[in-house]
C-alpha positions in Angstrom: 118.1 69.7 -11.1 119.5 72.9 -12.5 123.0 71.8 -11.5 122.6 68.4 -12.8 121.6 69.6 -16.2 124.8 71.6 -16.5 126.8 68.4 -16.6 128.3 67.5 -20.0 126.4 64.3 -20.2 123.2 66.3 -20.9 124.8 68.6 -23.6 122.6 67.2 -26.3 119.6 66.6 -24.0 116.3 68.4 -24.7 114.6 69.8 -21.3 111.1 70.6 -20.5 111.2 72.1 -17.0 109.7 75.2 -15.2 111.7 77.2 -12.6 110.1 75.3 -9.9 110.9 72.0 -11.6 114.5 72.9 -11.7 114.5 73.3 -7.9 113.9 69.7 -7.3 116.8 68.1 -5.5 118.5 64.9 -6.9 119.5 62.5 -4.3 120.3 59.5 -6.6 120.1 58.4 -10.2 118.2 55.1 -11.1 117.6 53.2 -14.3 114.1 51.8 -14.6 112.5 49.6 -17.4 109.5 48.4 -15.3 106.0 49.8 -15.8 104.8 49.6 -12.1 107.0 51.6 -9.9 105.6 50.4 -6.7 107.8 50.7 -3.5 111.0 50.6 -5.5 111.8 54.6 -5.0 112.5 56.4 -1.8 111.9 59.9 -3.4 114.5 62.3 -4.9 115.6 59.9 -7.8 116.4 61.1 -11.4 115.0 58.1 -13.2 116.3 57.2 -16.6 114.5 55.0 -19.0 114.0 53.8 -22.6 110.4 53.1 -22.4 110.7 49.7 -23.8 107.9 48.4 -21.8 105.5 51.1 -23.0 105.0 49.7 -26.6 102.0 47.6 -25.8 100.0 50.7 -24.4 100.0 54.1 -25.5 99.0 55.6 -22.0 101.8 53.5 -20.2 104.2 56.4 -20.3 101.8 58.9 -18.8 101.0 56.2 -16.1 104.6 55.7 -15.4 105.4 59.4 -14.9 102.2 59.8 -12.7 103.7 57.1 -10.5 107.1 58.8 -10.3 105.6 62.1 -9.3 103.6 60.4 -6.6 106.8 58.8 -5.1 108.6 62.1 -5.2 111.1 61.4 -8.0 113.3 64.4 -9.0 112.7 64.0 -12.7 112.7 61.6 -15.8 115.0 61.1 -18.5 113.7 59.2 -21.7 115.6 57.9 -24.7 113.3 58.7 -27.5 112.2 55.9 -29.8 109.2 54.9 -32.0 107.2 53.5 -29.0 107.9 56.7 -26.8 107.5 59.6 -29.3 103.9 59.1 -29.5 103.2 59.7 -25.7 105.2 62.9 -25.4 102.3 65.2 -26.0 100.2 64.1 -22.7 103.4 63.7 -20.9 104.6 67.2 -21.6 101.3 68.6 -20.3 101.5 66.5 -17.1 105.2 67.9 -16.5 104.2 71.5 -17.1 101.1 70.8 -14.7 103.1 69.3 -11.9 106.3 71.3 -12.3 108.2 67.9 -13.0 111.4 67.9 -15.1 111.2 65.9 -18.2 114.3 65.3 -20.2 114.7 63.3 -23.5 117.5 62.3 -25.9 117.1 62.2 -29.5 119.7 59.8 -30.1 121.0 56.8 -28.2 122.9 57.4 -25.1 125.0 55.3 -22.7 123.0 55.4 -19.4 125.8 53.8 -17.7 127.9 57.0 -18.4 125.3 59.2 -17.1 124.7 57.3 -13.9 128.4 57.2 -13.2 129.0 60.8 -13.9 126.0 61.9 -11.6 126.9 59.7 -8.8 130.4 61.0 -8.7 128.9 64.7 -8.7 126.4 63.7 -6.0 129.1 62.1 -3.8 131.3 65.3 -4.2 128.3 67.3 -3.3 127.6 65.4 -0.2 131.2 65.6 0.8 131.1 69.4 0.3 127.8 69.7 2.3 129.5 67.7 5.1 132.5 69.9 5.0 130.2 73.0 5.2 128.3 71.5 8.1 131.5 70.8 10.1 132.4 74.4 9.4 129.1 75.6 10.7 129.3 73.4 13.8 132.7 75.2 14.6 131.1 78.4 14.1 128.4 77.5 16.6 131.0 76.3 19.2 132.9 79.4 18.8 129.8 81.5 19.4 129.2 79.4 22.5 132.5 80.0 24.0 131.6 83.8 23.8 129.0 83.4 26.1 126.5 85.8 24.4 123.5 83.6 24.8 121.3 81.9 22.0 120.8 85.1 19.7 124.1 85.0 17.8 123.3 81.1 17.3 120.0 82.1 15.8 121.6 84.8 13.7 124.1 82.3 12.1 121.4 79.8 11.4 119.2 82.4 9.5 122.2 83.7 7.6 123.2 80.2 6.6 119.9 78.8 5.6 118.3 82.2 4.2 115.1 81.8 6.3 113.6 83.6 9.4 114.3 81.6 12.8 112.4 81.7 15.9 113.0 80.0 19.4 109.8 79.1 21.3 111.0 78.1 25.0 108.3 76.1 26.8 108.9 78.5 29.8 109.9 82.1 28.8 109.7 84.5 26.1 110.2 83.6 22.4 113.0 85.3 20.3 113.4 85.5 16.6 115.9 86.5 13.8 115.2 88.9 12.0 113.7 90.9 15.0 109.9 90.4 15.4 107.6 92.3 17.9 106.8 90.1 20.8 103.0 90.5 20.1 103.4 89.3 16.6 105.7 86.6 17.7 103.2 85.4 20.2 100.6 85.2 17.5 102.8 83.1 15.4 103.5 80.8 18.4 99.7 80.2 18.8 99.3 79.6 15.1 102.3 77.2 15.2 101.1 75.4 18.2 97.6 74.8 16.6 99.1 73.5 13.5 101.3 71.2 15.5 98.4 70.2 17.7 96.5 68.9 14.5 99.7 67.2 13.3 100.3 65.4 16.7 96.6 64.3 16.7 97.1 62.8 13.3 100.1 61.0 14.6 98.5 59.9 17.8 96.0 58.0 15.8 98.6 55.7 14.4 100.8 55.5 17.8 100.3 55.5 21.3 102.1 58.8 21.8 103.7 61.3 19.7 107.6 61.5 20.1 109.1 65.0 20.4 112.7 64.3 19.4 112.4 64.4 15.7 111.8 67.3 13.2 108.3 68.2 12.1 107.7 69.4 8.5 104.8 71.6 7.5 104.4 73.7 4.2 105.4 77.0 6.0 107.7 75.7 8.7 110.3 73.3 9.8 110.2 72.6 13.6 112.9 70.7 15.8 112.6 70.3 19.6 115.6 71.4 21.5 116.3 69.1 24.3 118.7 68.1 27.0 118.9 65.1 29.5 116.1 63.8 27.3 113.8 66.6 28.2 112.5 69.1 25.6 112.6 72.6 26.9 112.1 74.5 23.6 111.1 74.5 19.9 113.4 75.7 17.1 111.3 76.8 14.2 112.5 77.7 10.7 110.0 79.8 8.9 109.5 78.7 5.3 106.8 81.2 4.0 109.6 83.7 3.0 113.2 84.1 2.6 115.4 86.5 4.6 116.1 90.0 3.2 119.8 89.1 2.7 119.2 85.9 0.7 116.5 86.1 -1.8 118.6 84.2 -4.5 116.6 80.9 -5.0 119.4 79.4 -7.3 121.9 79.7 -4.2 119.4 78.4 -1.5 121.0 75.5 0.3 119.3 71.9 0.0 116.6 70.8 2.2 119.1 68.2 3.8 121.6 70.8 4.5 118.8 73.0 6.3 117.7 70.2 8.3 121.3 69.3 9.3 122.0 72.8 10.2 118.8 73.1 12.2 119.9 70.0 14.3 123.4 71.6 14.9 121.9 74.9 15.9 119.5 72.8 18.4 122.4 71.0 19.8 124.3 74.3 20.5 121.3 75.9 22.0 120.9 72.9 24.1 124.5 73.1 25.4 124.0 76.9 26.2 120.9 76.0 28.2 122.5 73.2 30.1 125.5 75.5 31.1 123.2 78.2 32.3 121.0 75.8 34.2 123.8 73.8 35.6 125.4 77.1 36.9 122.0 78.2 38.4 121.7 74.8 40.1 125.3 75.1 41.5 124.4 78.4 42.8 121.4 77.0 44.7 123.6 74.2 46.1 125.7 76.8 47.8 122.5 77.9 49.6 121.8 74.2 50.6 122.7 74.9 54.2 120.0 77.5 54.3 117.4 75.0 53.2 118.6 72.5 55.7 118.3 75.0 58.5 114.8 75.9 57.2 113.6 72.1 57.5 115.3 72.1 61.0 113.0 74.9 62.2 116.1 77.5 62.5 114.8 80.3 60.5 112.2 82.8 61.5 109.0 83.3 59.6 110.0 86.7 58.2 113.5 85.2 57.2 111.6 82.5 55.0 109.2 84.9 53.6 112.1 87.2 52.5 113.9 84.2 51.1 111.1 82.7 49.0 109.9 86.2 48.0 113.1 86.8 45.9 111.9 84.1 43.3 108.0 85.2 43.3 106.3 87.6 45.8 103.3 85.4 45.7 105.2 82.6 47.5 105.2 84.6 50.6 101.7 83.7 51.3 102.0 80.3 50.0 102.0 76.9 51.6 104.7 74.3 51.7 104.8 70.4 51.2 107.9 68.3 51.7 108.6 65.1 49.5 111.0 62.8 51.0 112.7 60.0 48.8 114.3 57.1 50.7 118.0 56.5 50.4 119.4 54.4 47.7 122.1 52.0 48.3 123.5 52.8 44.9 124.1 56.5 46.0 125.9 56.3 49.4 128.4 59.0 48.0 126.7 62.3 49.0 128.8 64.3 46.5 127.8 61.9 43.6 124.1 62.1 44.8 124.4 66.0 44.8 125.8 66.2 41.4 123.1 63.9 40.0 120.5 66.1 41.8 121.8 69.2 40.2 121.2 67.7 36.7 117.9 66.2 37.5 116.7 69.5 39.2 117.0 71.2 35.9 114.2 69.1 34.7 112.3 69.0 37.9 112.2 72.7 38.3 110.6 73.2 34.9 108.1 70.3 35.5 106.9 71.8 38.9 106.9 75.4 37.6 104.4 74.4 34.8 101.9 73.6 37.6 102.5 76.9 39.3 104.9 75.4 42.0 108.4 76.6 43.1 111.0 73.9 43.9 113.8 73.9 46.5 115.9 70.8 47.1 118.5 69.3 49.2 120.3 66.0 50.3 120.1 65.1 54.1 121.3 61.7 55.3 121.6 60.3 51.7 117.8 61.1 51.3 116.5 63.7 48.7 114.3 66.2 49.9 112.1 68.5 47.6 110.3 71.4 49.1 107.2 72.4 47.0 105.8 75.9 47.6 102.4 76.5 46.1 101.4 80.3 45.7 97.7 79.3 45.2 95.3 79.5 48.2 93.2 76.6 49.4 93.9 73.0 50.3 97.0 70.9 48.9 96.7 70.4 45.1 97.2 66.8 45.3 96.3 66.0 41.6 98.7 68.6 40.4 101.4 67.6 42.7 101.0 64.0 41.8 101.2 64.8 38.0 104.5 66.4 38.4 105.9 63.3 40.1 104.6 61.2 37.4 106.3 63.2 34.9 109.6 63.0 36.7 109.3 59.3 37.0 108.4 59.0 33.3 111.4 61.0 32.4 113.8 58.6 34.4 112.5 55.4 32.6 115.3 55.6 30.1 117.8 56.9 32.6 120.8 54.9 34.1 120.5 56.8 37.5 117.0 57.1 39.0 116.5 59.5 41.8 112.7 59.9 41.9 111.5 56.2 41.1 112.0 54.5 44.4 110.2 54.7 47.7 109.1 58.2 49.0 106.5 60.0 51.1 104.7 63.3 50.7 104.1 65.2 53.9 101.0 67.5 54.5 100.7 70.9 53.5 102.0 73.7 55.7 100.4 77.2 55.6 103.1 78.4 57.8 106.3 77.9 56.1 108.3 78.4 59.3 106.6 74.9 60.4 107.8 73.0 57.3 109.7 70.6 59.7 106.1 69.2 60.4 105.6 68.5 56.8 109.1 66.6 56.7 108.2 64.6 59.8 104.9 63.6 58.2 106.8 62.7 55.0 109.1 60.6 57.3 106.1 58.7 58.7 104.6 58.1 55.3 107.8 56.6 54.3 108.2 54.5 57.4 104.6 53.2 57.2 105.0 52.1 53.6 107.9 49.9 54.7 105.3 48.1 57.1 102.2 47.9 54.9 103.8 48.1 51.5 104.0 50.8 48.7 101.1 53.0 48.5 99.5 54.1 45.2 99.8 57.8 46.1 101.9 58.2 49.2 100.3 61.3 50.7 100.3 61.7 54.4 96.7 62.6 54.2 96.0 59.1 52.6 97.2 57.2 55.5 94.0 57.7 57.5 94.0 55.2 60.5 97.6 54.0 59.8 98.7 57.4 61.3 97.2 56.3 64.7 98.6 52.7 64.4 102.0 54.1 63.6 102.0 56.2 66.5 100.7 53.5 68.8 103.6 51.3 67.5 106.2 53.9 68.3 105.0 54.5 71.8 105.1 50.6 72.4 101.2 50.3 73.0 100.3 48.7 69.8 100.7 45.1 70.9 98.6 45.7 74.1 95.7 47.4 72.2 95.4 44.4 69.7 95.4 42.0 72.5 92.8 44.0 74.5 90.2 44.1 71.7 91.1 41.0 69.5 93.3 38.7 71.7 90.5 35.8 72.4 89.7 35.8 68.7 93.3 35.6 67.6 94.0 32.7 69.9 90.9 30.7 69.0 91.9 31.0 65.2 95.4 29.8 66.1 94.3 26.9 68.2 91.2 25.8 66.1 92.4 26.8 62.7 89.2 29.1 62.6 88.5 32.1 60.4 86.9 34.4 62.9 89.1 37.3 62.4 88.5 37.3 58.6 84.9 36.9 59.1 84.8 39.8 61.6 86.7 42.1 59.2 84.4 41.3 56.4 81.1 41.6 58.5 82.2 45.1 59.7 83.4 46.2 56.0 79.8 45.2 54.8 78.1 47.2 57.6 77.0 44.1 59.5 75.0 42.7 56.7 74.8 39.0 57.2 73.5 38.0 53.7 76.2 40.0 52.0 79.0 38.8 54.4 78.2 35.1 53.7 78.2 35.6 50.0 81.5 37.5 50.2 83.1 34.7 52.4 81.5 32.0 50.1 79.8 30.2 53.2 76.2 29.6 54.0 74.3 31.8 56.3 74.1 29.1 59.1 77.9 28.9 59.2 78.2 32.6 59.5 75.7 32.5 62.4 77.8 30.1 64.1 80.9 32.1 63.5 79.3 35.4 64.8 77.9 33.7 67.9 81.4 32.3 68.7 82.8 35.9 68.1 80.1 37.3 70.5 81.0 34.9 73.2 84.9 35.8 72.8 84.4 39.5 72.7 81.3 40.4 74.4 77.8 40.9 73.1 78.5 44.8 72.9 81.2 44.4 70.0 78.9 45.9 67.6 78.2 49.0 69.5 79.6 52.0 67.6 82.2 53.0 70.1 83.6 49.4 70.7 83.3 48.5 67.0 85.4 51.5 66.0 88.1 50.2 68.4 88.0 46.7 67.3 88.2 47.8 63.5 91.2 49.8 64.4 92.6 46.7 66.1 92.1 44.6 63.0 93.9 47.1 60.7 96.7 47.1 63.5 96.8 43.3 63.4 97.4 43.5 59.5 99.9 46.3 60.1 102.0 44.1 62.2 101.2 40.7 60.5 100.2 41.4 57.1 96.9 41.1 55.3 94.4 38.6 56.4 94.3 35.7 54.0 
């Protein structure tokens, strides 16, 4: 407003505006002669009016002004007339109370000249802002080429906007410009996270989830997530509570729009720096790929493995390992292309698993992706935490063109002896192979296979068909010849712990029919078919039959 009022078109205008009122930003100029503003304004408009619609109500002008303030208007210009002069007293009081610019003309003016002049000024101002932002982007890029990290980027953003800046990575230590002691920075982080949590909760009530790809405003901070590969890895925070020491001149402070755009450009530069660093790290790990393959093949001693994993974290030496094996995808028969995609995707995966306390090693073998998860925490396999990580990877891939972690996969058992990780890989292969027979499991852990582990082993040895024939052959042939339901009845009877009443109900038959079927089963299998040791074998044979032929109808 301060700049607008210096224009020649306001030379004869009388202005009532506090210092804070003059700091309001003008985004457009709008002529209004209606009495109800409604949704006609977006905010930031300088409104021009003659007040011609106020003549029927002495309080109409005050009501109109309140509506403008509520809609975030930049100010109000009034051409004074007989019907407007009488209302100026209350409007002056409201303007002073709300720090709202009130401008009036004592003689007739051409509003068309004012709107034309101010629109040209706004367009030129916008063009200057774009040029300044282009220059700022060039400066960010030059700093990136120097390879000095994010600190110079933060200094440039702080110097350009005039505000303190802080970068809060999701993993790692925060940094700020101007310098702030780590303890104080951590306090600020907790305060900011608390405020953001309340803000997110409010947004969550109106939507299924809070998106983290937009800026968040609060009275004392402007926050923008820094993200790459659709993964937010840090938050860039502009502290609005005080200006930096080098720029305390309110009159020269950049506009809010410029500050937001500068924040976005800085976040993009930080993301580029992060991507470059992570990509180089993953390429370095790729060079160590053969070591990991030899590990899986059991070619390293326990001592060599412990020394290798201890480089990242000494606690991993006493940890346990689990292998996750993803089935080969026909779309990625090119191993080099698959490796490049995996390098990119591992940047996200490594962060996801590390937040749950896991260390990640990965490789590609026979066009199959292998993730080695090492858990430093004692105890049994943390299945829920491991599964949570996999779900996060799959959610991240939903909008991706290439999906590496969303197909068929198997999770091996946990190995306390890291030199025996090959056993976990074989278990993951079994889990993958069994799913191709029985269908996709909800959580494909090897430990969730239960009796299918025995059945798969019997299939591999070639003894499965003989086992099924030995315990179920007569029943299977009877059903095939007579169109009976003996096998389905037997399965349900065992599931319900041999309860005749519950079995009849579950099969939707009368008890007399069930008695007839059970008598026939006893004739075919022997009267000892319900004895515990034989019943276990028959039940296993039923699951084996379904493993081969599919679920019983």
